[in-house]
C-alpha positions in Angstrom: -2.6 -93.6 -54.2 -5.1 -96.5 -54.0 -2.3 -99.0 -54.2 -0.5 -97.3 -51.3 -3.6 -97.4 -49.1 -4.1 -101.1 -50.0 -0.5 -101.8 -49.1 0.0 -103.1 -52.7 2.4 -100.4 -54.0 5.9 -101.3 -54.9 8.9 -99.4 -53.6 9.3 -97.7 -57.0 5.7 -96.6 -57.0 6.0 -95.2 -53.5 9.0 -93.2 -54.6 7.1 -91.9 -57.6 4.2 -90.9 -55.5 6.5 -89.1 -53.0 8.0 -87.1 -55.9 4.5 -86.1 -57.1 3.5 -85.0 -53.7 6.5 -82.8 -53.4 6.0 -81.3 -56.9 2.3 -80.8 -56.5 1.4 -80.0 -52.8 -2.3 -80.0 -53.6 -2.2 -83.8 -54.2 -1.8 -84.2 -50.4 -5.5 -83.3 -50.2 -6.4 -85.9 -52.8 -4.4 -88.6 -51.0 -6.1 -87.6 -47.7 -9.5 -88.3 -49.4 -8.4 -91.6 -50.8 -7.2 -92.8 -47.4 -10.6 -91.9 -45.8 -13.0 -93.3 -48.4 -15.0 -96.2 -47.0 -14.0 -99.5 -48.7 -16.5 -100.6 -51.3 -18.3 -103.9 -50.6 -17.0 -107.0 -52.4 -19.0 -108.1 -55.5 -21.7 -110.5 -54.4 -22.0 -109.1 -50.8 -25.6 -108.5 -49.8 -26.3 -104.8 -49.4 -27.1 -103.6 -45.9 -30.2 -101.6 -45.1 -28.0 -98.5 -44.6 -26.4 -99.0 -48.0 -29.8 -99.3 -49.7 -31.1 -96.1 -48.0 -28.0 -94.2 -49.1 -28.4 -95.6 -52.7 -32.0 -94.5 -52.9 -31.1 -91.1 -51.4 -28.2 -90.7 -54.0 -30.4 -91.8 -56.9 -33.1 -89.3 -55.8 -30.6 -86.5 -55.8 -29.4 -87.6 -59.2 -33.0 -87.5 -60.5 -33.4 -84.0 -59.1 -30.2 -82.8 -60.9 -31.2 -84.4 -64.2 -34.7 -83.0 -64.0 -33.2 -79.5 -64.2 -31.3 -80.4 -67.4 -33.5 -82.5 -69.7 -31.2 -82.0 -72.7 -28.4 -83.7 -70.8 -30.7 -86.5 -69.8 -31.6 -87.4 -73.3 -27.9 -87.4 -74.4 -26.5 -89.5 -71.6 -25.0 -92.8 -72.6 -25.1 -95.9 -70.4 -21.5 -95.5 -69.4 -22.2 -91.9 -68.3 -25.1 -93.1 -66.3 -22.8 -95.5 -64.5 -20.4 -92.7 -63.7 -23.1 -90.4 -62.5 -24.6 -93.1 -60.3 -21.2 -93.8 -58.8 -20.8 -90.1 -57.9 -24.2 -90.1 -56.3 -23.4 -93.2 -54.2 -20.1 -91.7 -53.2 -21.8 -88.5 -52.0 -24.4 -90.6 -50.1 -21.8 -92.8 -48.4 -20.5 -90.0 -46.2 -17.7 -90.8 -43.8 -14.9 -88.9 -42.1 -14.2 -86.8 -45.2 -16.8 -86.1 -47.9 -17.9 -83.5 -50.4 -21.0 -81.3 -50.8 -21.8 -79.0 -53.7 -22.2 -75.4 -52.5 -22.7 -72.0 -54.2 -19.0 -71.4 -54.6 -18.1 -74.9 -55.9 -17.1 -78.1 -54.2 -17.3 -78.0 -50.4 -15.4 -80.5 -48.3 -16.1 -81.6 -44.7 -13.8 -83.4 -42.4 -15.3 -84.8 -39.2 -14.2 -86.8 -36.1 -16.3 -88.8 -33.7 -16.3 -88.6 -29.9 -13.6 -90.7 -28.1 -9.8 -90.4 -28.0 -9.5 -89.8 -31.7 -8.0 -87.2 -34.0 -7.8 -86.6 -37.7 -5.2 -84.9 -39.8 -6.3 -82.9 -42.8 -4.0 -81.5 -45.5 -5.6 -78.5 -47.2 -5.0 -77.6 -50.9 -3.0 -74.5 -50.0 -0.5 -76.6 -48.1 -1.8 -75.9 -44.6 -2.2 -78.7 -42.1 -5.0 -79.2 -39.6 -5.4 -81.8 -36.9 -8.9 -82.2 -35.5 -9.7 -83.2 -32.0 -12.6 -85.5 -31.1 -16.1 -84.4 -32.0 -14.9 -81.7 -34.4 -15.8 -80.6 -37.9 -13.8 -78.6 -40.5 -15.6 -77.2 -43.6 -13.9 -75.6 -46.6 -14.1 -74.9 -50.3 -11.2 -76.8 -51.8 -11.3 -74.9 -55.1 -11.4 -71.5 -53.4 -8.5 -72.5 -51.1 -6.3 -73.5 -54.0 -7.0 -70.1 -55.6 -6.1 -68.1 -52.5 -9.5 -67.5 -50.8 -8.4 -69.2 -47.6 -11.5 -69.2 -45.4 -12.6 -72.3 -43.4 -15.2 -73.0 -40.7 -14.4 -74.9 -37.5 -16.8 -76.5 -35.0 -14.8 -78.1 -32.2 -11.1 -78.0 -31.7 -8.2 -78.0 -34.2 -4.4 -77.6 -34.3 -3.5 -75.4 -37.3 -0.2 -75.2 -39.0 -0.9 -72.6 -41.6 1.2 -72.0 -44.7 2.5 -68.4 -44.8 1.0 -66.1 -47.4 1.0 -62.3 -46.8 -1.3 -61.8 -49.9 -3.8 -64.4 -48.8 -4.6 -64.4 -45.1 -6.1 -67.5 -43.6 -9.5 -67.0 -41.8 -11.2 -69.4 -39.5 -14.9 -68.9 -38.7 -16.4 -70.4 -35.5 -19.8 -68.8 -35.5 -19.2 -65.9 -33.1 -15.4 -65.5 -33.3 -13.2 -65.2 -36.3 -9.4 -65.9 -36.3 -7.2 -64.3 -39.0 -3.7 -65.6 -39.5 -0.9 -65.1 -42.0 1.3 -68.1 -41.3 1.6 -69.7 -37.9 0.9 -72.6 -35.6 -1.8 -72.4 -33.0 -4.6 -74.3 -31.3 -8.3 -73.2 -31.6 -11.0 -74.6 -29.4 -14.6 -73.7 -30.2 -17.1 -76.3 -29.2 -20.6 -74.7 -29.2 -21.7 -76.6 -26.1 -18.8 -75.0 -24.1 -19.9 -71.4 -24.7 -16.3 -70.3 -25.0 -13.6 -70.0 -27.6 -9.9 -70.6 -26.7 -7.0 -69.6 -29.0 -3.5 -70.6 -28.0 -0.7 -69.2 -30.2 2.5 -71.2 -30.5 4.4 -69.4 -33.3 3.6 -66.5 -35.6 0.7 -64.0 -35.3 -3.0 -64.3 -35.1 -5.8 -61.7 -34.8 -9.1 -62.6 -33.1 -12.3 -60.7 -33.9 -15.6 -60.9 -32.0 -18.7 -58.9 -31.2 -19.1 -57.2 -27.8 -21.8 -54.7 -26.9 -22.7 -54.2 -30.6 -19.1 -53.4 -31.6 -16.3 -55.5 -33.0 -13.3 -56.1 -30.8 -10.0 -57.3 -32.0 -7.1 -58.9 -30.1 -3.7 -59.7 -31.5 -1.8 -62.5 -29.8 1.9 -63.0 -29.4 3.6 -66.4 -29.2 2.7 -68.4 -26.1 -0.3 -66.2 -25.3 -3.8 -67.7 -24.9 -7.1 -65.8 -25.3 -10.2 -67.2 -23.7 -13.5 -65.7 -24.8 -16.5 -66.7 -22.7 -19.7 -66.5 -24.7 -22.7 -66.0 -22.3 -26.3 -66.0 -23.1 -27.8 -63.7 -25.7 -27.8 -60.1 -24.6 -24.7 -60.3 -22.4 -21.2 -59.1 -23.6 -18.5 -61.8 -24.1 -15.7 -61.8 -21.5 -12.2 -62.1 -22.9 -9.2 -63.1 -20.8 -5.6 -62.9 -22.2 -3.0 -64.9 -20.3 0.6 -66.0 -21.0 1.2 -69.7 -21.3 4.2 -71.7 -20.0 5.9 -73.7 -22.7 5.1 -77.4 -22.5 8.3 -79.1 -21.5 9.3 -82.6 -20.6 12.5 -84.4 -19.6 13.9 -87.1 -21.9 16.9 -89.3 -21.0 19.2 -90.3 -23.8 21.2 -93.5 -24.1 24.1 -92.0 -22.1 21.8 -91.0 -19.3 22.0 -87.3 -20.2 18.8 -85.4 -19.3 17.5 -83.2 -22.1 14.6 -80.7 -21.8 12.3 -80.8 -24.8 9.7 -78.1 -25.5 6.6 -79.4 -27.2 5.0 -77.3 -30.0 1.8 -79.4 -29.8 -1.2 -79.0 -27.5 -1.8 -81.6 -24.8 -4.6 -83.4 -26.5 -2.4 -84.2 -29.5 -0.1 -86.0 -27.0 -2.9 -88.1 -25.5 -3.2 -85.9 -22.4 -6.4 -84.4 -21.1 -5.8 -81.0 -19.6 -8.3 -78.4 -18.3 -7.7 -75.0 -16.6 -10.2 -72.9 -14.7 -13.2 -74.6 -16.2 -16.6 -75.2 -14.5 -17.6 -78.7 -13.8 -20.3 -78.3 -16.4 -17.7 -77.5 -19.0 -15.5 -80.3 -17.7 -18.4 -82.7 -18.2 -18.6 -81.7 -21.8 -14.8 -82.4 -22.1 -15.2 -85.8 -20.6 -18.1 -86.6 -22.9 -15.9 -85.9 -25.9 -12.8 -87.6 -24.6 -14.4 -90.8 -23.4 -17.4 -91.0 -25.8 -20.0 -91.0 -23.0 -23.1 -89.0 -22.1 -23.0 -87.4 -18.6 -26.1 -86.2 -16.7 -25.4 -83.6 -14.0 -28.1 -83.7 -11.3 -26.2 -81.3 -9.0 -26.7 -77.5 -9.7 -24.2 -76.4 -7.1 -21.5 -78.7 -8.7 -22.1 -77.2 -12.2 -20.5 -73.9 -11.2 -17.4 -75.3 -9.4 -14.1 -74.4 -11.1 -11.5 -77.1 -11.7 -7.9 -77.3 -13.1 -6.0 -80.5 -13.8 -4.3 -82.9 -16.2 -4.6 -86.7 -16.8 -2.3 -88.9 -18.8 -4.2 -91.8 -20.4 -6.4 -92.5 -17.4 -9.7 -94.4 -17.6 -12.8 -92.4 -16.8 -13.4 -94.0 -13.3 -9.9 -93.0 -12.2 -10.5 -89.4 -13.4 -13.9 -89.2 -11.6 -12.4 -90.7 -8.4 -9.6 -88.1 -8.5 -12.1 -85.3 -8.9 -14.1 -86.6 -5.9 -11.1 -85.7 -3.7 -11.6 -82.0 -4.6 -15.4 -81.9 -4.6 -17.8 -84.2 -2.9 -20.1 -85.9 -5.4 -21.4 -89.3 -6.3 -21.7 -91.0 -9.7 -22.8 -94.2 -11.2 -22.7 -95.9 -14.6 -26.1 -96.5 -16.2 -24.6 -98.7 -19.0 -24.5 -97.9 -22.7 -22.0 -95.1 -22.2 -24.3 -93.2 -19.7 -23.0 -91.6 -16.5 -25.1 -89.9 -13.8 -23.5 -87.5 -11.4 -25.2 -86.0 -8.3 
């Protein structure tokens, strides 16, 4: 796997790796981790301040662990010390994909930064998740492999869940849980948006949430979207169920024959920014994640205005200028990824 990532693997080695991945699906998860590990510095390179801080933090954690097991400490050989220090430094290094030790075993976390970026994660149970910008997926890899398929999502993700009637797949978002048996769907649950959106593409999903002290459940059919607005504490969530039109586009083949193609992926996975019936305040959150900027809204009336639209790979100034045609507002760039709107 390391040779593949370093572009040093031979054709024969790549074929062997492909056979292993087919025979043991759980190795996709391992390969995913190998691809995301931060490259180690070259021997002789001076350590950066950040690396030194992480090293001290990792060694501190190691000392805490060893303090609870003095018998192990006395018996450790130099080679074992090196291995333990390596694990501590790996945990301290962080990155897009890293591990944490939890009560149930090894917990994994996959994260993406703001900006037009996405990250594909292959889970030990064979399911596939693609994370949108500013998202985090947390899961116990050992539990997933054994059939306890529960993950936690903060942000937005496209899920292609491997079917298993005996082991349902559960996604927790904080206030809303989504239960699936085997399906493809998009789940959007950014805490700052105060809403959860579930768009089912194929299969079946069941969404559970609390309303007026009781648990409500909604089952979706393919091409249905459920939007749950989560207001301030004390108010009941408002759920809206609506059918969705399949995403289609026209493609021209070599003989000039037009073919209509229905896409099974959400707009953001195709590099397209779409929003439907969102307030300008929610849209500002979307723009912050999409363009990696910080937006200050100094117009209370504008915050509640509702917008719908779509943009294909447009720079932020063009998007803001287009929005100005619908609602009168002014904006300026303050530098360092800061935008002020009034």
